[in-house]
N, C-alpha and C positions, 0 to 999 in steps of 0.2 A: 299601953300607957305612952303618951308622947314624951319625948325627951327634948330638952332644950339646953343650949350652951351659950352663955353670955360672956363676951370678952370685955373685961374692965379696962378703962383707959385712964391715963393721967390727964386731968383737965389742964394742967400746965405743961402742955406738950412742948418740948424743945423745938425751936424753929431752925431747921437745917436747910440750906440752899446750896445747890450745885451750880457753879458758874463755869461754862466751857468757852474758852477763848484762847487762841494761841499767842496772844500778846501779853507778855508778863506785866507790863505797866497797867493794863486794864484789869488784870487779875488782882494786882496789889491795891488799886484804887477802890475796886468794889469790895474787897475784903475789909479794908479799913472803914469805909463808909457804912457798910452793913453791920459791922461789929458794934458800932456806936448805937445801933438800934436793937442790940441783943440777938442778932441773927448770926448763926454759926455758918460760915461760908467754906465750902469745899471747892477747890479749883481743879480744872483739868485742861490740858492743851490739845486734847483730841477726844473724839467721840468714844474711842475704845477705852481710854482711861476713865471717861465719864461713866460708862457702863460698869466698869470694875468697881467704881465708888458706889454705884447704886446697889451692887450685890452685898455691900458691907454696911451701908448706912441707911437709916430711915429718912430719906430726903423728901421734903414736902414740895419744894419748888425747884425747877431747873430753868436757867436762862442760858441760852446758847447763841453765840455768834453764828450767822448762817454760813459764812465762808471760812471753813477750817482747812488747814493745809496738811492734814495727817490722815487722809483716807476716806473721810465721809463728811457730808455737809451737815449743818445743824439740823435740818429737817430729817435727814437719814438717822442721825443720832437720836432725836426725840421720838421718832417713829419706833425705833428699837427700844428706847427707854420705857415706852408704854408697856411692853411685855415684862420688864423687870419691876416696874413700879406703877401699876395701873391707876392709882389715885394721884400720881404726880401732876402738879400744875406746871404746864410747859409754855415757855415764852421764847420767841426768836428775837434776837437783837441784830439789826441789819441796816446797811446803808442803801439797800435796793429792795424796797417793799414789793415792787412789781415782780421781781424774780421769785420771791417767796410765795406770792399769791399764785403765780403760774405753776410753781412746784406743787402747791396744795391742790390745785385744780387737776393736775396730771395724776395725782394720787387719790383723787376723789375724797379729799379731806377738807375740813373747814375750820374756821376760827369760832370759838365759843366755849361755853361751860362743858359741853360734851364733845368738843372737837379735838383734833390733834393738838392745836395751839389754843391757849387761853387768850393770847394777844401777840401782835407783832409790834415791836418797839423800834422806832426809827432812830438811828444813831445821830442823825443831824439835829433832831429836835428833842430827844429824850435825854435829859440830864440825869444826874445821880438821884435826884428826888423822884423823877419819873420812874426810874428803875425800882426805887424803894416802894413807890405806890403800887407798881405792878406786882412786886414780891408780896406785899401785904395782901393784895387781892387774891393772889395765888395761895397764900397760907390760909386765908379765910375759907376758900373753897376746899382745900385739902383737909382742914380740920372739921369742916361741916360733913364732908363725905366720910371721914374716918369715924365720926361719932354716930353716923346713921347705921341702921340695922338692916341686914339682909335676912329675910326669912326664907329658909330652904325647906322645901316640902317634897317628900317622896315616901311611899310606903314600901319601897325596896331599900332595905337597910344598907346594903353595900353601896348603892349609888348615892344615897343620902350622905354617908360618911365620906365618900370620895369627893363630892362637891364641897362639903364643908371643909375638908382638909386643904383643898386647893385655895379656897377663899381665905381661910385663916392664915395661911402662909404669907399672904400679901396684905395683912393688916386690916382686913374687913372684920366688922363685928357681926357675928353670926348667931341667929337663933334657928335651931333645926327642929322640924316637926315631922312626925312620921304619919300624919294624916291631915286631910284638908280641913276638917272641922276644928281640930286643935289649932291649926294655923289661923283660921278666921277668928277664933276666940282671942288669940294673942293680938292680932291686928286690931280687933275691936277694943281691947283693953288699953292698947298703947296709942290709939289714934290721936289722943289729945296730949301726948307727951312730947314737949318740944326738945327735951334733952336727949331722948333716945327714939327719934322718929323711925318708922319703917320706911325705908327708901325703895327697896326692891323686894319683890317676891319671885323666887326662882323655883319653878315647880315642874315636875314631870307631867306629861299629858295623861297617861293612863294610871288611874288610882281607883281604889275601891270606894264606892259611895258617892264620889263626885270627881269628874275629870278635871284636868288642869285648866281648861278654858272656863269652866263653870266657877272654879275657885278664883281665877283672876277677875272675872266679872264681879263676883261677890266682894272681893277685896277692894276693887275700885269703887264699888258703891259705898263702902265704909270710908275710904280715903282716896280721893281722886289723884293725890300726888304720888301714890305708889306706882313704881315702874315695873311692869311684868316682864319676865324672861321665861320662856317655856322650853323644856327639854323633851325630845321625842326620838324614839328608835325607829319610827316609820312616818316620816313627815308627809309622804305622798298619801298615805291612808287617812291622815287627819286633816288634809288640806281644806275640806269643807268646814270643819270645826274652826280652823284658824281664820278662814274668810269671814265666818259669821261673827267671831269675836272682834276682828279688825273693823268690821262695819259698826260695831258698838263703841269701841274704845280707841280706835286708831291703830297705827302700826306698832308692832312689837317684834323683838328678835326671837327666833326659834333656833335652838342648838340641836344639831343632829348627834345622836349617840351611835357609836362611841365618839367621845369628844376629846379634843386636846385641852390641856389646862388653859392655854391662852384664849381659847374660844369662850370659856366661862368667864375669865378675868376681863376680857374686853367688853362683854355685854353687861356684866354686873358692876 
């Protein structure tokens, strides 16, 4: 019998923003302006303090100055912040866009919905309203991701529970299935549900009755928007399976077992 676990969410999610800048006047101005829009602002003058805040508060958006004077740059802070809060929408606020872009290139990172940064905000041209607009876009992304469902599939009960616990701890909504056919039934039933869409299917490769690549292909036939993540204890042995699936649906991440929690979080 398949088991499932649904995390319920408050539709009126409190909007919390983290602003990291070592200029007190900037912190004060942002806090006052954003409070008028109902946004609860947490401020930090260093990346270290920013990370401490992320361990205590459910932050949806972070805006950081690039040049911080207390040990790490804004990019370094936001890169580490991704491990603390994977759904966090991240923005850099800078007077030197070129430096930020070079830093991203060196890190093999990019700007976009699935990138390290959602946007780069120019200090010379982005006023308070521009920052508010960026924050609103960030909250919309965060709330959309928070309300989406990840279907976790594995017929090994211990691994299934491990992956579920990791994702639950970071605010993901999880439905777990201990077999591929139950997973497909759930995806089929929820394909037309705009309130609880299935965003990701996280599946082991080797299962009874249907392997993970077959499951992913069947899930994509039901809903092309679903993003697959595959877990494998022997990537090399399954390389031909993965190549065949990639030829059909495009690239997808493969996580090698045993895995670190961050490897699951960054892909899901």
